[in-house]
C-alpha positions in Angstrom: -72.5 73.7 5.0 -75.0 71.3 2.9 -74.7 69.6 -0.3 -78.0 71.2 -1.1 -75.9 74.5 -1.2 -72.5 73.6 -3.1 -73.0 75.0 -6.5 -70.1 76.4 -9.4 -70.1 80.0 -7.4 -69.9 78.3 -3.6 -66.1 79.3 -2.9 -63.7 75.6 -2.5 -61.3 74.9 -0.9 -57.3 72.8 -2.4 -55.5 72.1 0.8 -54.7 75.8 1.6 -55.8 77.3 -0.6 -58.7 79.4 -0.8 -60.5 78.9 -4.5 -63.1 81.8 -5.5 -65.0 79.3 -6.9 -65.9 75.8 -7.8 -65.0 76.2 -11.6 -61.8 74.0 -12.6 -59.2 74.5 -16.0 -59.0 70.8 -17.2 -54.7 70.6 -17.6 -55.3 70.6 -22.1 -52.0 70.1 -24.1 -52.1 72.8 -26.6 -47.7 72.5 -27.9 -47.2 76.0 -27.7 -44.3 76.0 -25.6 -41.3 78.2 -27.4 -37.4 76.6 -27.9 -36.8 74.4 -25.3 -40.2 73.4 -24.0 -40.1 76.6 -22.4 -42.8 78.8 -21.6 -43.8 82.6 -23.2 -45.4 85.2 -23.8 -48.3 84.1 -25.2 -48.4 81.1 -22.7 -48.4 83.7 -19.7 -51.5 85.6 -21.7 -53.7 82.5 -22.2 -53.6 81.6 -18.6 -53.6 85.6 -17.3 -57.2 85.8 -19.3 -58.4 82.8 -16.9 -57.5 82.9 -13.9 -61.3 84.0 -12.6 -61.6 80.3 -12.7 -61.0 79.0 -9.1 -58.4 76.5 -10.1 -55.9 76.7 -13.0 -54.5 73.5 -13.4 -52.2 73.9 -16.2 -50.8 71.5 -20.0 -49.1 68.5 -18.5 -45.5 69.1 -18.3 -42.2 66.6 -18.8 -40.5 66.2 -16.0 -37.4 65.0 -18.2 -37.1 65.4 -22.0 -37.3 61.7 -21.7 -40.7 62.3 -21.1 -41.7 64.0 -23.7 -44.1 62.6 -26.3 -45.0 66.1 -28.0 -44.0 68.2 -29.9 -43.8 71.9 -28.0 -44.4 71.1 -24.7 -43.2 73.1 -22.5 -40.5 71.1 -19.2 -39.8 71.3 -15.8 -36.7 70.6 -16.3 -33.6 73.0 -16.7 -33.6 77.0 -15.2 -35.4 77.7 -18.1 -38.6 76.5 -18.0 -38.7 77.5 -14.1 -38.2 80.6 -15.2 -40.5 80.8 -17.8 -43.0 79.3 -15.7 -42.5 82.3 -13.3 -43.9 84.9 -15.6 -46.8 82.3 -15.5 -47.9 82.2 -12.2 -46.9 85.3 -11.3 -49.1 87.3 -13.7 -52.1 84.6 -12.6 -51.3 85.5 -9.0 -51.4 89.0 -10.0 -55.4 89.0 -11.4 -56.3 86.4 -7.5 -55.7 82.9 -9.4 -54.8 79.7 -7.8 -52.5 77.2 -10.0 -51.3 73.8 -10.1 -48.9 72.1 -12.7 -49.3 69.5 -14.0 -46.3 66.9 -14.2 -46.2 64.3 -17.0 -43.8 61.6 -18.3 -45.1 60.1 -21.5 -43.4 56.2 -20.9 -44.7 54.6 -25.2 -46.2 57.9 -26.5 -43.6 59.4 -27.8 -41.1 57.7 -30.8 -37.2 58.3 -31.9 -37.6 61.3 -33.6 -38.8 63.0 -29.9 -35.7 61.7 -27.8 -32.8 62.7 -27.2 -30.3 60.1 -29.2 -33.3 59.1 -31.2 -33.8 56.8 -28.5 -37.2 54.1 -27.9 -39.5 55.6 -25.6 -39.7 53.4 -23.0 -42.8 51.6 -21.1 -43.2 49.7 -19.1 -43.5 46.8 -20.9 -42.5 46.1 -24.5 -45.7 46.8 -25.8 -46.6 48.5 -28.9 -49.8 51.1 -28.0 -52.2 51.7 -31.0 -52.2 55.0 -33.2 -49.7 56.9 -34.5 -48.1 60.5 -33.2 -47.1 63.7 -34.5 -42.8 64.3 -35.0 -40.9 66.3 -36.6 -41.1 64.9 -40.1 -44.8 64.2 -39.6 -47.5 61.9 -38.2 -45.7 58.0 -37.8 -46.2 55.0 -36.4 -45.6 54.5 -32.7 -43.3 51.8 -32.8 -42.4 48.9 -29.7 -40.8 50.8 -27.1 -38.5 49.3 -24.7 -39.3 48.2 -21.5 -37.2 50.1 -18.7 -35.1 47.9 -16.1 -36.4 47.2 -12.6 -33.4 49.6 -11.7 -33.8 52.4 -13.7 -37.8 53.5 -11.6 -35.9 54.7 -9.3 -34.6 57.5 -11.5 -38.1 58.6 -12.9 -39.2 58.4 -9.3 -36.4 60.9 -9.3 -37.5 63.0 -11.6 -41.1 63.9 -10.6 -39.0 64.5 -7.4 -37.0 67.3 -8.8 -40.0 68.7 -11.7 -41.6 69.4 -7.7 -39.1 71.3 -6.5 -38.6 73.1 -10.0 -42.7 73.9 -9.9 -42.1 74.9 -6.1 -39.4 77.6 -7.5 -41.3 78.3 -10.4 -44.1 80.2 -7.3 -47.0 77.6 -8.5 -49.6 76.4 -5.5 -49.4 73.0 -6.1 -48.6 70.2 -8.4 -50.9 67.6 -9.6 -49.4 63.8 -11.1 -50.9 62.7 -14.0 -51.5 58.8 -13.8 -54.5 58.6 -16.4 -55.2 58.7 -20.4 -52.5 56.4 -20.8 -49.1 57.9 -19.3 -46.4 56.3 -18.0 -48.2 55.9 -14.4 -51.1 54.3 -15.5 -48.9 52.6 -18.4 -48.1 50.9 -15.1 -50.9 50.5 -13.8 -53.5 48.2 -15.5 -52.2 45.1 -17.3 -53.0 45.8 -20.3 -49.6 47.7 -20.5 -47.8 45.9 -17.9 -46.5 42.5 -18.2 -43.7 43.1 -16.3 -42.7 40.0 -13.4 -41.1 42.0 -11.0 -42.5 43.6 -8.2 -43.3 46.5 -11.1 -45.7 43.9 -12.3 -48.6 41.2 -11.1 -51.0 41.7 -8.4 -52.3 45.6 -8.1 -50.0 45.3 -5.4 -47.1 45.6 -8.1 -48.7 47.7 -10.6 -49.5 51.1 -8.1 -46.3 50.7 -7.0 -44.7 53.5 -9.5 -47.3 55.7 -8.7 -46.9 55.5 -5.4 -43.4 55.5 -4.6 -44.2 58.7 -6.9 -46.6 60.3 -4.5 -44.0 59.6 -2.2 -41.5 61.6 -3.1 -43.7 64.7 -4.4 -44.9 64.8 -0.9 -41.2 64.3 0.2 -40.6 67.8 -1.1 -44.4 68.8 -0.6 -47.0 69.1 1.9 -49.7 66.8 0.6 -52.1 68.6 0.8 -50.3 70.1 -2.0 -50.2 67.5 -4.5 -53.2 66.5 -5.9 -53.8 63.2 -8.3 -55.2 62.4 -12.1 -57.0 59.0 -13.1 -58.7 58.2 -16.0 -60.7 54.8 -14.5 -63.0 54.1 -17.7 -60.9 55.8 -20.4 -58.8 53.8 -22.7 -57.1 57.0 -24.8 -54.1 55.5 -25.8 -55.3 52.0 -26.0 -54.9 51.4 -22.6 -57.2 49.2 -20.1 -56.7 46.5 -17.3 -58.4 43.6 -17.2 -59.7 44.2 -12.9 -59.5 48.2 -13.1 -63.0 47.8 -10.2 -59.7 46.0 -8.1 -57.4 47.7 -9.2 -58.8 51.6 -8.5 -60.3 50.2 -5.2 -56.8 49.5 -3.6 -55.6 52.9 -5.1 -57.4 54.6 -3.6 -57.4 53.4 -0.5 -53.1 53.7 -0.7 -54.2 56.8 -1.4 -56.1 58.6 1.5 -52.5 57.7 3.2 -51.5 60.3 2.7 -54.3 62.9 2.2 -53.6 64.7 -0.6 -54.9 68.1 -1.5 -57.3 65.9 -4.6 -58.2 63.6 -6.6 -59.1 65.0 -10.0 -61.0 61.9 -12.0 -61.3 61.9 -15.3 -65.1 60.8 -16.8 -66.4 59.3 -20.3 -68.7 62.1 -21.8 -70.7 59.9 -24.0 -72.0 63.3 -25.5 -68.9 63.7 -27.2 -69.2 63.5 -31.3 -65.2 61.9 -30.6 -66.6 58.7 -28.8 -65.0 56.1 -30.6 -66.3 52.8 -29.5 -64.0 51.3 -27.4 -65.3 54.4 -25.3 -68.3 54.0 -24.9 -67.7 49.7 -24.2 -66.0 51.1 -21.3 -68.2 54.1 -20.1 -70.1 50.7 -18.4 -66.8 51.0 -16.6 -68.1 54.5 -15.0 -69.4 52.5 -11.3 -65.8 52.5 -10.6 -65.4 56.4 -10.5 -68.6 56.1 -7.9 -66.8 53.2 -6.2 -64.1 55.8 -5.6 -65.6 58.7 -5.4 -67.1 56.6 -2.2 -63.5 55.3 -1.2 -61.4 58.3 -1.3 -61.4 61.0 1.8 -60.3 64.0 0.1 -61.5 66.6 -2.6 -63.0 65.5 -5.8 -63.2 66.8 -8.6 -64.4 65.8 -12.0 -64.8 66.1 -15.7 -66.3 64.8 -18.6 -68.7 67.4 -20.7 -69.8 69.0 -17.9 -72.0 72.1 -18.9 -73.1 75.2 -16.0 -76.3 73.0 -15.6 -74.9 69.4 -14.3 -71.4 71.0 -13.3 -74.2 73.0 -10.6 -76.0 69.8 -10.2 -72.4 67.0 -9.9 -72.2 69.5 -6.8 -75.2 69.5 -5.0 -75.8 66.0 -5.8 -72.8 65.8 -3.7 -71.0 64.0 -6.3 -67.4 65.9 -7.1 -66.6 69.1 -5.5 -65.6 71.3 -8.3 -65.8 70.8 -11.7 -63.2 70.8 -13.9 -63.8 72.5 -17.5 -62.1 71.9 -20.7 -62.6 72.9 -24.6 -65.7 76.0 -23.0 -62.3 77.0 -20.9 -60.6 77.0 -23.8 -63.1 79.1 -26.2 -63.9 81.2 -23.2 -61.7 82.8 -21.3 -64.4 84.1 -18.8 -66.0 80.7 -18.3 -66.9 82.0 -14.8 -68.3 85.4 -15.7 -70.5 84.0 -18.5 -71.9 81.3 -16.0 -72.8 84.1 -13.6 -75.0 86.2 -16.5 -75.9 83.1 -18.1 -74.1 84.9 -21.2 -74.0 82.7 -24.5 -70.2 80.6 -25.0 -67.3 81.0 -28.0 -67.4 77.5 -30.1 -64.1 75.8 -29.9 -62.3 75.8 -32.8 -60.1 71.9 -33.1 -58.8 73.2 -35.9 -56.3 75.0 -33.7 -56.1 73.2 -30.4 -52.5 71.3 -31.2 -51.0 73.4 -33.3 -49.9 77.4 -34.4 -49.5 80.4 -32.6 -52.1 82.8 -30.7 -54.9 82.0 -33.1 -57.2 79.9 -31.1 -55.1 80.1 -28.6 -55.2 83.4 -26.3 -57.9 85.1 -29.3 -60.9 84.1 -28.3 -63.2 86.8 -27.4 -64.7 87.9 -23.9 -67.8 89.5 -23.2 
């Protein structure tokens, strides 16, 4: 098929999974898991409502208690969590949907009040992030994290391996490794947060080692065409930066090509977002790095960055992506695919209910 024939409603393929369209639901933290970080009934409803998207990527699910950085986020490290997620995947599959789970570890983007035994969050290096975090005692500044010992790192890699085993048991169609937006794998990648002197720090080959070991572990559990990667080369979220992102991500993408992964999911800077800050505007110049990645990566490419119907179709028709990921549009419009087909008006998202609350602003957005 020529690229001029590809649009949002063209069927697509991710590994062995046939997608009914090229609309993906972006992973969005919503902080509505139940006690024990277990998915609950309203989570089942939330994902099932959005099953008309070609691909659902769940909110990030921490791979261990140490990986928690936000209250009421689901995990994928206990049998009860697997049971909760199984209810989600069964319901989505019943609606004909395809669903991958995003696996993450927050690293330094956490707080002792969110950690077991009130321990310090861990990171590649003891570099404090800017900003504040929500805790059971309210919003508090981040603290200086504890730098991981070299011998601890294989244990965290194994957490991703075990989480992938649990994801298979829970009935997911695949997993996405979250190496973006300033969380632990991203912290290892970029030299603003990785100041290590062992074989996980220094040159790009060393800084990429942690993520590549995670990919090796995860693809040892599940075929590589069931595994995606999420990167954000030009996004400074969670005070992350690198002195030479083009060198870093060019090297990393070549290495990822060895695995024949299901897809690469890239966050672009969206300058139309009213929340975009000056640092993001400055780093928008780094978007050229993502163009280089597109040229290098040999598998399906998912893009995300404030797309609508017209711009989503345009990026597909130009051959600059294979799938377009939507966040806020799908948050507020569970039937986004149907609305796009009929060019119907869209519901507006309510930012006040993005991260807190119950059903309001979560499963009560109206359908057409």
